[in-house]
C-alpha positions as CSV (number, residue, x, y, z in Angstrom):
1,M,37.2,-6.7,22.9
2,L,35.4,-8.6,20.0
3,L,36.5,-5.7,17.3
4,Y,40.1,-6.2,17.5
5,T,40.0,-9.9,16.7
6,T,40.5,-12.0,13.7
7,I,36.6,-13.4,14.3
8,D,34.8,-13.1,10.8
9,R,31.6,-11.0,11.3
10,W,28.7,-12.0,8.2
11,Y,26.7,-9.3,7.1
12,L,23.9,-9.7,4.6
13,N,23.1,-7.4,1.9
14,H,20.6,-9.7,0.1
15,N,19.3,-6.8,-2.0
16,S,22.7,-6.7,-3.8
17,A,23.1,-10.8,-3.7
18,E,26.1,-10.7,-1.7
19,I,27.7,-11.3,1.7
20,V,30.3,-9.3,3.2
21,D,33.2,-10.6,5.3
22,L,34.6,-8.2,7.3
23,Y,37.4,-8.7,10.1
24,Y,40.9,-7.6,11.6
25,N,43.7,-8.2,10.6
26,P,46.6,-7.7,13.1
27,D,49.5,-8.6,11.1
28,S,49.3,-6.3,8.3
29,N,52.4,-4.0,7.6
30,A,50.4,-1.1,8.3
31,G,50.4,-2.5,12.4
32,G,46.5,-3.3,11.6
33,Q,43.6,-3.1,9.0
34,Y,40.4,-4.0,9.0
35,V,39.6,-6.7,5.6
36,E,36.2,-6.5,3.8
37,N,35.3,-9.5,1.5
38,H,32.4,-8.8,-1.0
39,I,31.0,-12.4,-1.8
40,S,28.6,-12.6,-4.2
41,Y,25.7,-15.9,-3.7
42,D,26.7,-17.3,-7.2
43,L,30.5,-17.6,-5.8
44,I,29.1,-19.1,-2.5
45,K,27.4,-21.9,-4.4
46,E,30.2,-22.4,-6.8
47,S,32.6,-22.8,-3.9
48,Y,30.7,-25.0,-2.1
49,I,30.0,-27.4,-4.7
50,N,33.8,-27.2,-5.6
51,S,34.9,-27.7,-2.1
52,E,32.4,-30.8,-1.8
53,G,31.6,-30.0,1.8
54,D,35.0,-29.1,3.2
55,T,35.0,-26.5,5.1
56,D,38.8,-25.1,4.5
57,V,38.9,-25.1,1.1
58,F,35.0,-23.5,0.8
59,F,36.4,-20.7,2.8
60,D,39.8,-20.4,0.7
61,L,38.3,-20.3,-2.6
62,L,35.8,-17.6,-0.8
63,D,38.6,-15.4,0.1
64,S,40.8,-16.4,-3.2
65,Q,38.2,-15.2,-5.7
66,C,35.8,-12.3,-4.3
67,L,36.2,-8.9,-4.3
68,Q,38.7,-7.6,-1.2
69,Y,39.3,-4.3,0.3
70,C,41.7,-3.4,3.0
71,I,41.2,-0.5,5.2
72,D,44.7,0.1,6.8
73,K,45.4,1.9,9.8
74,G,46.5,5.3,9.9
75,T,44.3,6.6,6.7
76,D,41.2,9.0,7.2
77,I,38.9,6.4,6.6
78,Y,40.1,3.7,8.8
79,D,39.4,6.2,12.0
80,W,36.0,6.6,10.6
81,F,35.5,3.3,9.8
82,D,36.7,2.2,13.2
83,D,33.5,4.2,15.0
84,I,31.4,2.8,12.5
85,M,32.2,-1.0,13.6
86,R,32.5,0.1,17.3
87,H,28.6,1.1,17.0
88,L,28.1,-2.2,14.6
89,D,29.1,-4.5,17.8
90,N,27.4,-2.3,20.7
91,G,24.4,-2.2,18.3
92,T,20.9,-4.6,18.5
93,S,20.5,-7.1,15.8
94,E,17.8,-4.3,14.7
95,D,20.3,-1.5,14.2
96,I,20.7,-1.0,10.3
97,V,24.2,0.7,10.2
98,Y,25.8,3.2,7.2
99,V,28.9,1.3,5.9
100,K,31.1,2.1,3.4
101,S,34.4,0.6,2.0
102,N,37.5,2.5,0.3
103,S,36.6,1.4,-2.7
104,D,34.5,3.7,-5.3
105,D,31.5,1.6,-5.3
106,D,28.3,3.2,-3.3
107,A,27.5,3.1,-0.2
108,Y,25.3,0.2,1.3
109,Y,23.6,-1.2,4.5
110,L,24.3,-3.7,6.8
111,K,22.6,-4.9,9.3
112,K,24.6,-6.4,12.5
113,S,26.3,-9.6,11.9
114,V,24.3,-13.1,12.1
115,L,27.2,-15.4,12.0
116,F,30.5,-15.8,13.1
117,D,33.7,-17.8,12.9
118,R,34.7,-20.3,9.8
119,D,33.1,-23.2,10.8
120,E,30.8,-25.9,9.2
121,E,27.9,-24.2,10.4
122,V,28.6,-21.0,9.4
123,M,29.3,-22.7,6.2
124,N,25.8,-24.4,6.0
125,K,24.3,-20.9,6.7
126,L,26.0,-19.3,4.0
127,V,24.9,-21.5,1.6
128,V,21.3,-21.7,2.9
129,I,21.0,-17.7,2.4
130,A,22.7,-17.8,-1.3
131,T,20.3,-20.4,-2.1
132,A,17.3,-19.0,-0.5
133,P,14.1,-19.7,-2.9
134,T,11.9,-17.0,-4.4
135,V,8.2,-17.2,-5.4
136,D,6.2,-16.2,-8.1
137,N,3.6,-14.3,-6.3
138,P,0.1,-12.6,-7.7
139,C,-0.6,-8.7,-6.6
140,G,2.9,-7.2,-6.4
141,I,3.4,-9.3,-3.2
142,P,7.3,-10.0,-2.8
143,S,8.7,-12.7,-4.0
144,N,10.5,-13.1,-0.5
145,A,7.2,-13.6,0.9
146,M,6.8,-17.5,1.7
147,T,4.7,-19.9,3.6
148,E,6.9,-22.8,5.6
149,E,4.6,-24.9,3.2
150,E,6.0,-23.5,0.0
151,Y,9.5,-23.2,1.3
152,L,9.5,-27.2,2.2
153,G,8.0,-27.7,-1.5
154,F,10.9,-25.6,-3.3
155,K,13.2,-28.3,-1.2
156,G,11.2,-31.2,-2.2
157,C,10.2,-32.3,1.2
158,S,6.6,-30.9,1.8
159,S,5.0,-33.8,2.5
160,P,5.1,-35.1,6.0
161,V,5.8,-38.4,4.7
162,S,8.4,-39.1,2.7
163,G,6.5,-41.6,-0.4
164,Y,9.5,-43.9,-0.2
165,V,7.3,-46.9,-0.6
166,L,4.4,-45.6,-3.3
167,D,6.7,-47.3,-6.0
168,K,8.3,-50.0,-4.3
169,L,5.3,-52.0,-3.5
170,R,4.5,-53.3,-6.9
171,C,5.9,-56.8,-7.9
172,N,8.6,-56.2,-5.5
173,R,10.2,-60.2,-5.1
174,Q,11.3,-59.2,-1.1
175,L,7.9,-59.4,-0.1
176,K,7.4,-63.2,-1.0
177,S,9.8,-64.1,2.0
178,E,10.0,-63.3,6.0
179,R,13.3,-62.5,5.3
180,G,12.7,-60.2,2.3
181,K,9.7,-58.4,4.5
182,R,12.1,-57.5,7.0
183,K,14.8,-56.0,4.7
184,F,12.6,-54.2,2.7
185,E,11.0,-53.0,6.2
186,K,14.2,-52.0,7.4
187,E,14.9,-50.3,4.0
188,C,11.9,-48.0,4.7
189,K,12.4,-46.8,8.2
190,I,16.1,-45.8,7.2
191,A,14.5,-43.8,4.0
192,A,11.4,-42.5,6.6
193,D,14.3,-41.9,9.5
194,K,16.7,-40.0,6.8
195,Y,13.8,-37.9,5.3
196,R,12.1,-36.8,8.4
197,I,15.9,-35.3,9.4
198,I,16.0,-33.6,5.7
199,R,12.4,-32.2,6.7
200,E,13.2,-30.9,10.0
201,N,16.4,-29.1,8.6
202,E,14.8,-27.6,6.1
203,K,12.3,-26.2,8.7
204,Q,14.9,-24.9,10.5
205,N,16.6,-23.2,7.7
206,Y,13.3,-21.4,6.9
207,D,13.0,-20.4,10.7
208,F,16.4,-19.0,10.3
209,L,16.0,-16.9,7.2
210,I,13.1,-15.6,8.5
211,S,14.9,-14.5,11.6
212,V,17.5,-12.9,9.2
213,G,15.1,-11.1,7.1
214,I,15.6,-12.8,3.8
215,L,12.0,-14.7,3.6
216,R,9.1,-13.4,5.7
217,D,6.2,-15.2,6.4
218,K,2.7,-14.3,4.2
219,T,-0.1,-12.4,5.9
220,L,-3.7,-14.0,5.8
221,T,-4.6,-11.2,3.1
222,E,-1.8,-12.5,0.9
223,K,-2.6,-15.9,1.3
224,S,-5.8,-15.7,0.1
225,L,-4.7,-13.7,-3.0
226,C,-2.5,-16.7,-4.2
227,K,-5.2,-18.9,-3.4
228,A,-7.6,-16.5,-5.5
229,H,-5.0,-16.8,-8.3
230,G,-5.4,-20.8,-8.6
231,H,-7.1,-22.6,-11.1
232,P,-10.8,-21.0,-11.9
233,D,-12.2,-25.3,-11.3
234,N,-10.6,-25.1,-7.9
235,E,-13.5,-24.9,-5.0
236,S,-10.8,-23.2,-2.9
237,T,-9.9,-20.7,-5.4
238,Q,-13.7,-19.9,-6.3
239,A,-14.4,-19.7,-2.7
240,A,-11.4,-16.9,-2.0
241,R,-12.6,-14.9,-5.1
242,R,-16.3,-14.6,-3.7
243,V,-14.6,-13.3,-0.3
244,F,-12.6,-10.5,-2.4
245,D,-15.9,-9.7,-4.1
246,K,-17.7,-9.4,-0.8
247,R,-15.1,-7.4,0.5
248,G,-15.0,-5.2,-2.3
249,I,-11.4,-6.0,-3.3
250,D,-10.2,-6.5,-7.1
251,W,-8.7,-10.4,-6.5
252,K,-6.8,-9.8,-9.7
253,T,-5.1,-6.6,-8.7
254,G,-5.4,-7.0,-4.5
255,K,-6.7,-3.5,-4.4
256,K,-10.0,-1.8,-3.2
257,K,-12.4,-1.7,-5.9
258,S,-13.6,1.8,-7.0
259,A,-17.0,2.7,-6.4
260,K,-19.1,2.2,-9.8
261,Y,-22.7,3.1,-10.2
262,I,-26.0,1.8,-12.0
263,I,-29.3,3.1,-12.8
264,V,-31.9,0.8,-12.5
265,C,-35.8,1.5,-14.0
266,S,-38.9,-0.3,-13.9
267,M,-41.5,1.3,-16.9
268,N,-43.8,-0.5,-18.8
269,R,-43.4,-3.7,-17.0
270,E,-40.1,-4.3,-17.6
271,I,-36.8,-3.9,-16.2
272,Y,-33.6,-1.9,-18.3
273,L,-30.7,-0.2,-17.1
274,I,-30.1,3.5,-18.1
275,P,-26.3,3.7,-20.2
276,N,-23.5,5.9,-19.7
277,A,-23.9,8.2,-22.9
278,E,-19.9,8.8,-22.5
279,T,-18.7,5.8,-21.4
280,K,-21.2,3.5,-24.0
281,T,-21.2,1.3,-21.2
282,D,-23.2,0.6,-18.1
283,F,-21.5,1.9,-15.4
284,F,-20.7,5.5,-13.7
285,D,-17.5,5.7,-11.7
286,S,-19.1,8.7,-9.6
287,L,-22.5,9.0,-7.9
288,E,-22.8,12.4,-9.3
289,D,-22.7,11.2,-13.3
290,A,-25.1,9.0,-12.2
291,R,-27.3,11.4,-10.5
292,K,-27.3,13.6,-13.9
293,A,-28.1,10.8,-16.5
294,M,-31.0,9.7,-14.2
295,L,-32.4,13.3,-13.6
296,D,-31.8,13.8,-17.5
297,D,-33.9,10.7,-18.0
298,V,-36.9,11.6,-16.0
299,V,-36.8,15.4,-16.2
300,S,-40.4,15.3,-17.5
301,T,-42.1,12.7,-15.4
302,Y,-43.3,12.6,-12.2
303,T,-41.8,10.1,-9.7
304,S,-39.9,9.9,-6.7
305,I,-36.1,9.2,-7.4
306,T,-34.1,7.1,-4.4
307,E,-30.7,5.9,-4.0
308,K,-29.2,3.0,-2.2
309,N,-25.4,1.6,-1.6
310,T,-26.2,-1.9,-2.1
311,T,-23.8,-5.5,-3.6
312,I,-25.1,-7.6,-6.3
313,D,-26.6,-9.8,-3.7
314,E,-28.8,-6.9,-2.4
315,L,-29.4,-5.9,-5.5
316,M,-31.4,-9.0,-6.1
317,E,-33.0,-9.1,-3.2
318,L,-34.0,-4.9,-3.4
319,L,-35.8,-5.4,-7.4
320,A,-37.2,-8.5,-5.7
321,D,-38.9,-7.1,-2.9
322,T,-39.9,-4.1,-5.0
323,H,-42.0,-6.4,-6.9
324,Y,-43.0,-8.7,-4.1
325,D,-46.6,-9.5,-5.6
326,S,-45.5,-10.3,-8.5
327,P,-43.4,-14.1,-9.5
328,V,-39.7,-13.5,-10.2
329,E,-37.8,-14.8,-12.5
330,G,-33.7,-14.0,-11.8
331,T,-30.3,-14.8,-13.2
332,I,-27.1,-13.3,-12.8
333,D,-25.3,-11.8,-16.1
334,T,-21.7,-12.9,-16.2
335,N,-20.7,-10.8,-18.7
336,H,-21.6,-7.4,-16.7
337,N,-20.7,-7.1,-12.9
338,Y,-24.8,-7.0,-12.1
339,A,-28.0,-8.3,-11.5
340,W,-30.3,-8.4,-14.6
341,M,-34.3,-9.5,-13.7
342,N,-37.0,-10.2,-15.5
343,F,-40.7,-9.6,-14.0
344,D,-44.1,-10.2,-14.7
345,L,-45.2,-6.5,-13.7
346,S,-49.1,-7.4,-14.6
347,N,-49.5,-6.0,-11.6
348,Y,-47.2,-3.2,-11.4
349,D,-47.6,0.0,-13.8
350,A,-45.6,2.6,-12.0
351,Y,-42.2,3.9,-12.9
352,D,-39.6,4.0,-10.6
353,I,-35.6,4.3,-11.0
354,K,-32.8,3.9,-8.5
355,I,-29.4,4.6,-8.2
356,L,-27.4,1.4,-7.0
357,K,-23.8,1.0,-5.8
358,I,-22.6,-2.1,-7.0
359,E,-19.1,-2.4,-6.4
360,G,-16.3,-0.7,-4.1
361,D,-16.1,1.9,-1.4
């Protein structure tokens, strides 16, 4: 059974930036023991550099410098740990199993192991895990949420072509002779092939990190939010912000906008807003507050009072439709989140007042 072999099983504990290496040692003085190595990501990176890619040296460095615990046969915790390990080996890849060493450290959770043995492939995968990048995402999006394009950018191979020749065409004496041209073309092909292999390898590494849960792809909404936080002069940034405004979502936080109301009046041939006396602004956070302010303002008038939920664009159309017989000159006041209109009301002397919801649910 796999449980009682010396094969290594590697468990990811990404929250603690460490990998736990578990294997069975049948040659211990106790007649058998589990060995639990806690290997930090920093130790993996350091060991890889110092080993210069030598697999045996790499794993020897991990063993000699990691935090190690031994669970001897015949102890109480051995039987408990033995049951846990049997369940771990028989579980699915999505099972989360409670594992606790015989140390004084707090207990932790680990998933089913994803790597085995001690070969070059496992060494490379351990390094990929330990060097997984994070991205500074806006709106509370987790730092491990990353598109493939972003991951490739961190690894320096986001472009589908290597760009090897970009700085080598100018004043290149090789191109003056046929022999030099052939040599240069050969160099370019070697560089392109090398870059293609590196890029394809990094794509596979990205898929591997996704499969073990260290990274995850961004959702469509998260991708749009990241675009909305780009440079304000970019058209893609402006477009993303407009989309969120139409959806009633604050692109700065990624959350639904709270409802805001304004009271629009037309009287004495002018359009104006009734201010919020409490907040000293033109906005009301609740419909009830807006109704009260509206009734206070028109208590002595004789007019029908209407209410309508609307967006800013609809507000522009609403006010224009209300005074359709008059020429309209309208602008958006960029200092506020509402439309401000000036009308020629020569044919309109009545008093009208409306509560308008300009954003939020």
